[in-house]
Every structure is written in structure tokens, then in C-alpha cells.
C-alpha positions as CSV (number, residue, x, y, z in Angstrom):
1,X,-6.5,-5.8,90.8
2,X,-3.8,-8.2,89.6
3,X,-4.2,-11.9,89.9
4,X,-1.3,-14.1,91.0
5,X,-1.4,-15.7,87.6
6,X,-0.9,-12.4,85.9
7,X,1.8,-11.3,88.3
8,X,3.7,-14.5,87.9
9,X,3.6,-14.0,84.1
10,X,4.9,-10.5,84.6
11,X,7.9,-11.6,86.6
12,X,8.6,-15.1,85.4
13,X,7.5,-16.6,88.8
14,X,5.6,-19.7,89.7
15,X,2.3,-20.0,91.5
16,X,0.4,-23.1,92.5
17,X,-2.8,-23.7,90.4
18,X,-5.2,-23.3,93.4
19,X,-3.9,-19.8,94.0
20,X,-3.8,-18.4,90.5
21,X,-7.0,-16.4,90.6
22,X,-6.3,-14.7,94.0
23,X,-6.0,-11.0,93.3
24,X,-4.2,-8.2,95.1
25,X,-3.8,-4.4,94.8
26,X,-0.7,-2.7,96.2
27,X,2.4,-4.2,97.9
28,X,4.1,-3.9,101.2
29,X,7.5,-5.0,102.6
30,X,6.7,-4.5,106.3
31,X,4.4,-7.2,107.7
32,X,3.3,-4.7,110.4
33,X,2.2,-2.1,107.9
34,X,0.6,-4.4,105.4
35,X,-3.0,-3.4,104.3
36,X,-5.8,-5.8,103.5
37,X,-5.6,-7.0,99.9
38,X,-1.9,-6.2,99.4
39,X,0.9,-8.4,98.2
40,X,3.5,-8.9,100.9
41,X,7.1,-9.0,99.6
42,X,9.4,-11.3,101.6
43,X,12.9,-9.8,101.3
44,X,16.2,-11.2,102.4
45,X,17.9,-8.8,104.8
46,X,19.1,-8.8,108.3
47,X,16.0,-10.9,108.9
48,X,14.5,-13.4,106.5
49,X,11.3,-11.9,105.2
50,X,9.8,-15.3,104.8
51,X,9.5,-15.6,108.6
52,X,7.0,-12.7,108.5
53,X,4.7,-14.1,105.8
54,X,2.3,-15.7,108.3
55,X,2.0,-12.3,110.2
56,X,1.4,-10.5,106.9
57,X,-1.4,-12.9,106.0
58,X,-3.0,-12.5,109.4
59,X,-3.0,-8.7,108.8
60,X,-4.9,-9.1,105.6
61,X,-2.3,-9.7,102.9
62,X,-3.9,-11.4,99.9
63,X,-0.7,-13.3,99.1
64,X,3.1,-13.2,99.3
65,X,6.0,-12.8,96.9
66,X,9.0,-14.8,98.0
67,X,11.9,-17.1,97.0
68,X,10.5,-20.3,98.5
69,X,7.1,-21.7,98.9
70,X,5.4,-21.9,102.3
71,X,2.8,-24.5,103.0
72,X,-0.8,-23.4,102.7
73,X,0.1,-19.8,101.7
74,X,-0.8,-18.2,98.3
75,X,2.5,-17.2,96.9
76,X,4.4,-16.2,93.8
77,X,7.8,-17.9,94.0
78,X,10.7,-16.2,92.2
79,X,14.6,-16.3,92.3
80,X,14.8,-12.7,93.4
81,X,11.8,-11.0,95.1
82,X,13.3,-7.5,94.8
83,X,13.6,-7.7,91.1
84,X,10.3,-9.5,90.7
85,X,8.6,-6.6,92.5
86,X,10.0,-4.2,90.0
87,X,9.0,-6.4,87.0
88,X,5.4,-6.7,88.3
89,X,5.2,-2.9,88.7
90,X,6.7,-2.3,85.3
91,X,4.1,-4.5,83.5
92,X,1.3,-3.1,85.6
93,X,2.3,0.4,84.7
94,X,2.2,-0.5,81.0
95,X,-1.5,-1.3,81.4
96,X,-2.4,2.0,83.0
97,X,-4.1,5.0,81.3
98,X,-3.1,7.5,83.9
99,X,-0.3,10.0,83.3
100,X,2.8,9.6,85.4
101,X,5.1,12.4,86.4
102,X,8.7,11.4,87.4
103,X,10.7,13.8,89.5
104,X,14.4,13.6,90.3
105,X,17.2,16.1,91.3
106,X,19.8,16.7,93.9
107,X,17.7,18.7,96.3
108,X,14.0,19.6,96.5
109,X,12.6,16.3,95.0
110,X,10.1,15.6,97.8
111,X,8.9,19.2,98.1
112,X,8.5,19.4,94.3
113,X,6.6,16.1,94.4
114,X,4.3,17.4,97.1
115,X,3.7,20.7,95.3
116,X,3.2,18.9,91.9
117,X,0.6,16.6,93.5
118,X,-1.2,19.5,95.0
119,X,-1.4,21.2,91.6
120,X,-2.6,18.1,89.8
121,X,-5.1,17.3,92.6
122,X,-6.9,20.5,91.7
123,X,-8.0,19.0,88.4
124,X,-7.3,15.2,88.4
125,X,-7.7,12.1,90.6
126,X,-4.1,12.1,91.7
127,X,-1.8,9.6,93.4
128,X,1.7,10.3,94.8
129,X,4.7,8.7,96.3
130,X,4.2,8.2,100.0
131,X,6.8,9.9,102.2
132,X,10.1,9.6,100.3
133,X,9.5,6.1,98.8
134,X,11.9,6.8,95.9
135,X,14.1,3.8,95.6
136,X,14.0,0.3,94.0
137,X,11.4,-0.8,96.5
138,X,9.5,2.4,97.2
139,X,8.8,3.3,93.5
140,X,7.4,-0.1,92.5
141,X,5.2,0.0,95.6
142,X,4.0,3.4,94.6
143,X,3.1,2.2,91.1
144,X,1.3,-0.9,92.4
145,X,-0.7,1.4,94.9
146,X,-2.1,3.5,92.0
147,X,-5.9,3.1,92.2
148,X,-7.9,2.2,89.1
149,X,-9.6,5.6,88.9
150,X,-6.3,7.5,89.0
151,X,-5.8,10.1,86.3
152,X,-2.3,11.4,87.3
153,X,0.4,9.9,89.5
154,X,3.5,11.8,90.8
155,X,6.5,9.7,91.5
156,X,9.9,10.5,93.0
157,X,13.2,8.9,92.0
158,X,16.3,9.0,94.1
159,X,19.8,7.5,93.6
160,X,23.2,7.1,95.0
161,X,24.9,5.5,91.9
162,X,24.8,5.4,88.2
163,X,22.1,3.1,86.8
164,X,19.6,3.4,89.7
165,X,17.4,6.0,88.1
166,X,17.6,4.1,84.8
167,X,16.0,1.1,86.6
168,X,13.4,3.3,88.3
169,X,12.3,5.1,85.1
170,X,12.0,1.8,83.3
171,X,9.3,1.0,85.8
172,X,7.5,4.3,86.1
173,X,7.7,5.2,82.4
174,X,6.9,8.8,83.0
175,X,4.8,11.0,80.7
176,X,6.5,14.0,82.3
177,X,10.1,13.9,83.6
178,X,11.3,16.7,85.9
179,X,14.9,17.4,87.1
180,X,14.9,20.0,89.9
181,X,18.7,20.7,89.9
182,X,22.2,19.3,89.8
183,X,23.9,19.7,93.1
184,X,26.6,17.8,95.0
185,X,24.6,15.2,96.9
186,X,26.2,11.8,96.5
187,X,29.2,13.3,94.7
188,X,31.4,10.8,96.6
189,X,29.9,8.0,94.5
190,X,29.6,9.8,91.2
191,X,32.8,11.7,91.1
192,X,31.7,15.1,89.8
193,X,28.7,17.2,89.1
194,X,28.9,16.0,85.5
195,X,28.6,12.5,86.9
196,X,25.5,13.5,88.9
197,X,24.1,15.1,85.7
198,X,24.5,11.8,83.8
199,X,22.8,9.9,86.6
200,X,19.8,12.3,86.7
201,X,19.4,12.4,82.9
202,X,18.8,8.6,83.1
203,X,15.2,9.5,83.9
204,X,14.7,10.3,80.2
205,X,15.4,6.7,79.3
206,X,11.9,5.7,80.4
207,X,10.1,8.7,79.0
208,X,7.0,7.7,77.0
209,X,6.8,8.6,73.4
210,X,5.6,12.2,73.1
211,X,6.6,12.8,76.8
212,X,7.6,16.2,78.2
213,X,10.9,17.1,79.9
214,X,10.9,19.9,82.5
215,X,14.3,21.2,83.7
216,X,15.8,23.9,85.9
217,X,16.9,26.5,83.3
218,X,19.2,28.3,85.8
219,X,21.4,25.2,86.0
220,X,24.1,25.6,83.3
221,X,24.7,21.8,83.1
222,X,21.1,21.2,82.3
223,X,21.0,24.1,79.8
224,X,23.9,22.6,77.9
225,X,22.8,19.0,78.1
226,X,22.1,17.3,74.7
227,X,18.6,15.8,75.0
228,X,16.5,13.6,72.8
229,X,13.5,15.9,73.2
230,X,13.0,19.6,73.4
231,X,12.6,20.5,77.1
232,X,10.6,23.2,78.9
233,X,12.7,25.3,81.3
234,X,11.8,27.0,84.6
235,X,13.9,29.5,86.5
236,X,14.5,32.8,88.0
237,X,17.8,34.3,86.7
238,X,17.6,33.3,83.0
239,X,15.1,33.4,80.2
240,X,12.8,30.3,80.7
241,X,9.5,29.0,79.5
242,X,8.2,29.7,83.0
243,X,10.1,32.4,85.0
244,X,9.6,33.8,88.5
245,X,9.6,37.6,88.7
246,X,8.8,40.1,91.5
247,X,9.9,37.7,94.2
248,X,9.0,38.7,97.7
249,X,10.5,36.8,100.6
250,X,8.8,37.3,103.9
251,X,8.1,35.8,107.4
252,X,6.2,32.6,106.7
253,X,5.6,33.3,103.0
254,X,7.1,33.6,99.6
255,X,5.4,35.5,96.8
256,X,6.2,35.8,93.1
257,X,4.7,36.1,89.6
258,X,5.2,33.1,87.3
259,X,5.4,34.4,83.8
260,X,5.1,32.2,80.7
261,X,2.9,31.0,77.8
262,X,1.3,34.4,77.8
263,X,0.2,34.0,81.5
264,X,1.1,35.9,84.6
265,X,0.2,33.7,87.6
266,X,0.5,35.2,91.1
267,X,1.9,32.6,93.4
268,X,1.6,33.0,97.2
269,X,3.4,30.2,99.0
270,X,3.0,29.6,102.8
271,X,6.7,28.7,103.1
272,X,9.9,30.7,103.3
273,X,12.9,30.8,101.1
274,X,14.0,31.5,97.5
275,X,14.7,27.7,97.0
276,X,11.0,27.1,97.3
277,X,10.4,29.3,94.2
278,X,12.1,26.7,92.0
279,X,10.0,23.9,93.4
280,X,6.8,25.8,92.9
281,X,7.8,26.8,89.3
282,X,8.5,23.1,88.5
283,X,5.1,22.1,89.9
284,X,3.3,24.9,88.0
285,X,5.1,24.0,84.8
286,X,4.0,20.4,85.2
287,X,0.4,21.6,85.8
288,X,0.4,23.8,82.7
289,X,1.9,21.1,80.5
290,X,-1.0,18.8,81.6
291,X,-3.7,21.3,81.2
292,X,-4.3,22.6,84.7
293,X,-5.8,26.1,84.6
294,X,-3.5,28.9,86.0
295,X,-6.0,30.0,88.7
296,X,-6.1,26.4,90.0
297,X,-2.4,26.2,90.1
298,X,-2.2,29.4,92.2
299,X,-4.9,28.2,94.6
300,X,-3.3,24.8,95.1
301,X,0.1,26.2,95.9
302,X,-1.4,28.7,98.3
303,X,-2.5,25.8,100.5
304,X,0.8,23.9,100.3
305,X,2.1,22.2,103.4
306,X,5.5,20.5,103.5
307,X,6.0,17.0,104.8
308,X,8.2,15.4,107.4
309,X,11.2,17.3,108.9
310,X,11.5,19.7,105.9
311,X,11.6,23.3,107.0
312,X,8.8,22.9,109.4
313,X,8.5,25.9,111.8
314,X,7.5,25.0,115.3
315,X,6.7,27.2,118.3
316,X,7.7,25.5,121.5
317,X,7.9,27.2,124.9
318,X,8.6,30.6,123.4
319,X,11.3,29.3,121.0
320,X,10.9,29.2,117.3
321,X,12.4,26.0,115.9
322,X,13.0,25.3,112.2
323,X,13.0,21.5,111.8
324,X,14.9,20.7,108.6
325,X,16.4,17.4,109.7
326,X,15.6,15.1,106.8
327,X,18.8,15.5,104.8
328,X,21.5,17.9,104.0
329,X,24.0,18.9,101.3
330,X,25.8,22.1,100.5
331,X,22.9,23.5,98.5
332,X,20.2,22.7,101.0
333,X,22.3,23.9,104.0
334,X,23.0,27.2,102.2
335,X,19.2,27.6,101.6
336,X,18.3,26.8,105.2
337,X,20.9,29.2,106.6
338,X,19.5,31.9,104.2
339,X,16.1,31.4,105.7
340,X,17.5,31.6,109.2
341,X,19.4,34.8,108.4
342,X,16.3,36.4,106.8
343,X,13.7,35.5,109.4
344,X,12.9,38.2,112.0
345,X,13.3,37.2,115.6
346,X,13.2,39.0,119.0
347,X,16.1,36.9,120.2
348,X,19.2,35.3,118.8
349,X,19.6,33.1,115.7
350,X,21.1,29.7,116.4
351,X,22.3,27.1,113.9
352,X,22.4,23.5,115.0
353,X,24.1,21.6,112.2
354,X,25.3,18.0,111.6
355,X,27.7,16.6,109.0
356,X,26.8,16.5,105.3
357,X,27.5,12.9,104.2
358,X,28.5,11.3,100.8
359,X,30.6,14.2,99.7
360,X,33.9,12.3,99.3
361,X,36.9,14.5,98.6
362,X,34.6,17.5,98.5
363,X,33.7,17.2,102.1
364,X,36.4,19.3,103.8
365,X,35.8,22.3,101.6
366,X,32.1,21.9,101.8
367,X,32.1,21.8,105.6
368,X,34.5,24.8,105.8
369,X,32.0,26.7,103.7
370,X,29.1,25.5,105.8
371,X,30.9,27.0,108.9
372,X,31.5,30.3,107.2
373,X,27.9,30.6,106.1
374,X,26.6,29.6,109.5
375,X,28.7,32.3,111.2
376,X,27.2,34.9,108.8
377,X,23.7,33.7,109.5
378,X,23.7,32.9,113.2
379,X,24.8,34.4,116.5
380,X,25.6,30.9,117.9
381,X,26.6,27.8,115.9
382,X,26.4,24.3,117.5
383,X,27.9,21.5,115.4
384,X,27.8,17.7,115.6
385,X,29.8,15.1,113.6
386,X,33.5,14.5,112.7
387,X,33.5,16.6,109.6
388,X,31.8,19.5,111.3
389,X,35.0,20.2,113.3
390,X,36.1,21.9,110.1
391,X,32.9,23.9,110.1
392,X,33.5,24.9,113.8
393,X,37.0,26.1,112.9
394,X,35.6,28.2,110.0
395,X,32.8,29.7,112.1
396,X,35.3,30.8,114.7
397,X,34.3,32.1,118.2
398,X,30.6,31.7,117.5
399,X,30.9,27.9,117.2
400,X,31.0,24.9,119.5
401,X,31.5,21.3,118.5
402,X,30.0,18.3,120.3
403,X,30.5,14.5,120.3
404,X,26.9,13.6,121.3
405,X,23.4,14.9,120.8
406,X,23.0,15.0,124.6
407,X,26.0,17.3,125.1
408,X,24.9,19.5,122.3
409,X,21.4,19.9,123.7
410,X,22.7,20.5,127.2
411,X,24.7,23.5,125.8
412,X,21.7,24.6,123.7
413,X,19.6,24.9,126.8
414,X,22.2,26.8,128.7
415,X,23.0,29.3,126.0
416,X,19.5,30.0,124.6
417,X,16.3,31.6,125.9
418,X,12.7,32.0,124.8
419,X,12.5,34.3,121.8
420,X,15.5,32.7,120.1
421,X,15.2,31.2,116.6
422,X,16.9,27.8,116.2
423,X,17.6,25.8,113.0
424,X,18.2,22.1,113.2
425,X,19.7,20.5,110.0
426,X,22.0,17.7,109.0
427,X,22.3,14.6,106.8
428,X,19.8,11.9,107.5
429,X,22.5,9.7,109.0
430,X,23.4,12.3,111.6
431,X,19.9,12.0,113.1
432,X,19.6,15.7,114.0
433,X,15.9,15.0,114.7
434,X,17.2,13.4,117.9
435,X,18.7,16.7,119.1
436,X,15.4,18.4,118.2
437,X,13.4,15.8,120.1
438,X,15.7,16.1,123.2
439,X,15.5,19.8,123.1
440,X,11.7,20.1,122.8
441,X,11.2,17.4,125.5
442,X,13.3,19.4,127.9
443,X,11.4,22.6,127.2
444,X,8.0,20.8,127.6
445,X,9.1,19.2,130.8
446,X,10.1,22.5,132.3
447,X,6.7,24.0,131.3
448,X,4.7,21.2,132.8
449,X,3.1,22.1,136.2
């Protein structure tokens, strides 16, 4: 628990004397989701967060963090609530004894976070980032939510620009820093893959003394990077500290042997795709570096379940649907199409794809390549978004382009039948989950008596 007096000292805020000894644990920025005992952070946005402080207090918030004092409300008053939240979390992290894992990368961050948490939970009291709370608000809230008995915490760090991970790692101060890969996500803002590399390597700025760095050894940019500490590498195609061999990709599973440190660890994942091997290797290497026994690593990964709209396989009305709508970039789309192409199905394979955002000058070539790959993987390609017109041209006669989700789904219903396998994927801003929801509702409505 943190008292308001302590928190005010952490962030340079002010608190009225009668409220100094009020304590909180955790923080929330949504008054509707606040939990009893948390600190409610009043942010200035489209709506003034201060207007929601009374509601947050009614829902059990212990106090509020804001930029002006409200009458009869326990508060910490600061010039900038967003920065104050980070400062409070940073100082609180410095008082913790638990080990913190920080994970970043262009793709696979959340899956690697979930796998790593599963591995560590086999041995330690473990806390992890909720959902994808990986920005300048989500990460501080993750740190403040860490319970006193926690022995290991797994955090995720995302970014769009240089300097963002530098800020996040200064708060999390990881004992283990993981970079999953260097792709092309956000290349519009960072200019090149070398720019993305620089942004991802910022995670090392907050690494605690004696901390461990874990990198994808199959990524040449990471292999060649000059680092302040000696890293451990995981990979498939190159010599690494932990390497996957004897990979078997099957319907609903991925199997391989993780070799390293004199160990041969059989891994049986209940998810499909070669890309998941990298995420599991990273998680296993974190576990080994923190002392988790190999057999516990294997067992934890065998029960892994992914979160949200990340390659979830659904059976609806005789259709098999691959829901992979959370986000998309060239690397993750290629991986998803590889899964679509490899999966057995009695019917046809269908790719429903939306634009890949934040690619800048690389967008035309990337969408053309997406269309080419989609035509190789699928019998029918349905596309949504302005840039996906280029993908439709590249995919040729297999492809159709749509202006709305509704028109796309109408065509999907007309051109598909039970037994077909359908992939839904696109950048978060394209809301391909909307197309998935419309499609499944229509099927369920037709099935209803």
C-alpha cells in the first residue's frame, strides 16, 4: 500500500494534511472500471477526467490524482497527472523485491508476454500486464497493481516513436529485457528498420545492474547490435543459446525440441504456426534464466491459451474461423496466411484482410506483397481499406475489394459455405473484428429455430 503522502513525495505533488495517511494499491483511469482501494487518475482528454472523480470515489477509489483539488475529496494535486502516474510507479518499482521482465518487439509481444507469464507462474507468484496495457498509462498501472507477495512480474512495452520505450523502461526497470524481433510495424514514424531497432533497444536503458538481455538470434539487426551487456539468443535458423529443432507444424499444435544449456526440452504448443516457436523460445529462455526447471517450462507451455483476437480458432455453424484481428503488419500477416495455407479443411480457404497501417512509404509495396501471398494461401480473398486495393490487384481474379464491412460480409455469406476455413486479419484501426462479428451473427441467426 502507498500512502498519499508517499505518492505525493514520489511525484512532487501536493496533498492536504487530513488525507496524507490514506493508502491505495493500484490505479485506474476509467471511473467505471475502478476497483476498491485504487487511485483514480483524472486525465485531460476529450472529456475532463476530474468530472468523473465523484463516480470513481463512489465505486471505491481510495483517492484521486488530478490537476486541481476537488472539495472533500482525498487527492494528490500535480501539474501533469499522466507524468505523475509514471513517477509514482517508478518510485514504487524501486522499492519492490520482485523480478521484472520487460518485453518489446515489432510482433509477438503480447503472445510472448502470456507465454512468459505461464512459464514463470509454474514456479513463482507472478503478475503480468493486463490485456495489452503497454503504453505510458498501461505500464505504470501494471507496476502499481503488482501485489506485495509477487515474486515475478511480466510487463509489455509498446511504442510508435523514439523515446517511448525509454520512458517505459525507466519505470519498469526490468531485470530481464526481451526483444522478440525487428519488423516494419510503425516504420512510418521511425523511417527504417534500423530506426525501429534503435527504438526497441531503448529497453536496455532501464535494465537493472546484472540484468539479462534476451534477443531473437535469427534477426541480423539484433545479432549485429552493439550492446552494453552480453545477450542470450533464441532462434531457429542460427546457432543460439536456446534453439528450436525438429519442428512439427500440425492442425492445432506446434511441436519442437528446445536445445540449449545441455538441455533438450520437448515443447508441445496447442497453437499453430512457426511464428509461435519464437515466442515460446523467448518465454522458455526467460524461465531458464530465472531458474525455472525445464519440465515445468514444458508443462506450462503445453497449457498455453492466447488472449483476445490473436489467432483464436472458432467453430461456428460448420465454418472454421481464425480470428486474428488485433493488429497487422507485413510479418504478422505473412505468418497468419502461412497458418491458413497449412491448415487442412474440407472446404475452401478464404482470407478476409484489412489494411496494414503506419507503414508510410513502405505501404504500397507491403500491400502488394500481402495480395500476392493471400492469393497463394487462399481460394478467395476479400479485402477492406484503401491500401488494400493494391492487394486486390496483386491477388488477381481471386480477390474482391469492399468499401464497408457490411458489403464484405454480404459477399462472404454468398460465396462461402459450411466447411470453409476463413481468416480475419487487419490492423487494429481497420476493426476487422466488426466483420467477424457481423458474419458470426448472421450464421447464428440462420441456425436459430
